[in-house]
N, C-alpha and C positions, 0 to 999 in steps of 0.2 A: 539773331534766329538759330545760328548756328551752334548754338551751346542749346536751343531750347531743340532742336532737329535731331543734335546726338542724345540728347535726354528723352527721346520721344523715343528715336531706335532701340536703347535701350531700353524700357518697359517695353516695346515691342517683343524683344526679345527672350525678356525674360517672361512674359506671358503667355508666346509660343513654344516655347521650347518646354519639350516631352511632354507636349498639351494632349498626351491622348495614352501615356505614358502608364494608364492605369485604366481599369476598364468603367464602367458608370456603375456606381454606389448606390444607396439605398432611393436617397430622396433624388439624385439625376435620371431614376430607372424611371419614378415618374413623371421627373418632368418628358424624358422620353415618349412616354406613353401616352402623353396628354398630344405631343405631336400628328399622334393617330387620331384624331378625334377631329373635328367638323367646328367650326368657331363656335356654333352655338352650345356643341356637347364640351367645349371647354370652358365656355362659361355658366352653364351647370356644374360642371365637375365644379370650378372654383368653387363657384358659391357655398359649396360641402369646404371646402378646405379655408386654410388661413388667407390663404396669399391670391389676392388679387389675378383674372386671367388676362389682367394687359402683358407680363412678359410673356404670358405662353402663346398668346396670340403673335407679338413682335418672334418670337423662337420659331412659331410656325412660318413664318412670311419670311423667312432667313434658312429655314430647311429648304423653302422653293428650290436656293438658289445654291445653297452650298451642301445639304440632304440631312439624313440624321444623324452618322457618326455621331463616335463618342466627341470625336475631332471638331466635324462641325457645329455639335451642339455647344460647347465646351467655344468656339473663335467668340462666339458670340459677348460672352464677359469678356473674351479678352482685348477684345476692339469699344467694350466700354468703359474696360480699365483703361489704355489707352486713350483714350477720349477726357477720363478726367484726370487725369496727369495733364494735358492738355487744360481741363479744366482749372485745375489748381492752378496752373503760374499765368492764367491771364485772371480772376482772383486777387492772385497775390501781387500783380500789375499794376489792378486799381487800388488798391487797397496798401499800397506800401510803396511804389515806386514812384508812383506821380506825385507825391507830396514829401522823398526826402532823395536822398541822392543814393541809396544805397540799389543801384539795380539788380543787384546782384543777387535779392533777399526771395523775387517770384522765381528762380533759376533753383534754387536751394527746396523749396519748396516744392517744387515740379523735382527735383529730383529724391527726395525724400521718400515722395509718394510713387516714384518710381519703382522707387526698389523696396518699401514696405512688403515683408513679410506675408504681414495680413493680408495685402491689398493684391499681392501678387497669384497669392494664393485663392483666393475670390475669385479673381478675373479664372482661373485655370476649373472654373466651377460652372458646369449645368441649369446653374440655378440665380434666380433674381437678384443676388445680392448685390451684383458693383453696377447692375442698370439701375435699382434704388441709389448705391451712393453717386455715379451718374447724375443722374434726375436731382439731389438733396446738391449735392456741389453746384448743377444748373441753377436752381432755384437763388445759392446765395446768394452766387454771380448777375443773376438777375435783379434781383431786392437792390442791392450796391449800387447796382446802374440806374436804378430808382430813384437812388435815394440823390444819386449823385445829377440828374440831371436840374438843368436850371429851371429849366420852364414846362410845363404842363407834357404843351407840347412833343417835347422830348422826349416825353415818362411812356408813348405808350408802346414801341418795343417792348423796353422791360419789365410792363406790366404786362402784354402780351406772353412772355418768358416767360414770367414768375405762375401764371396763369396754367400752362401749360403744364411745366414740370412739374407745379402741382400737381395738376388731375393725373397726370400719367404715370405717378408717385404712387397715388390713393390706389 
């Protein structure tokens, strides 16, 4: 647990370090503009765009608590990036550690996810990329749990997680 905590703290540092060092760029400006709309207006505007409204709705809820500054908007993606590192470790534990004596492999996977330059970069953008990565990883985690369930009665929670992550990702 201490090693995982250290990895998550490192992931948090990398994602929050200089989070507002640059101003919003074009697409992030579009995200900021969406926050000034009602939930219905967001759905209408998103229908004309390639991105579904779910991310914007969640970010609007986030902005109620944290505001609409560049730091506040990007912090939503930063938190999603940290959660992604945790899901990678949990998924690795399911796939590798329980079947072998190599308990360090899930931690290595988490460390790689924590310091991966692309994951850090997209964790610092006010766009939906990190949320989508988190939902995709969550879907995979739920699928592995679902397939590992010994009895159908044990599979309902992973099935629900899979459906929720898939629906949210769409």
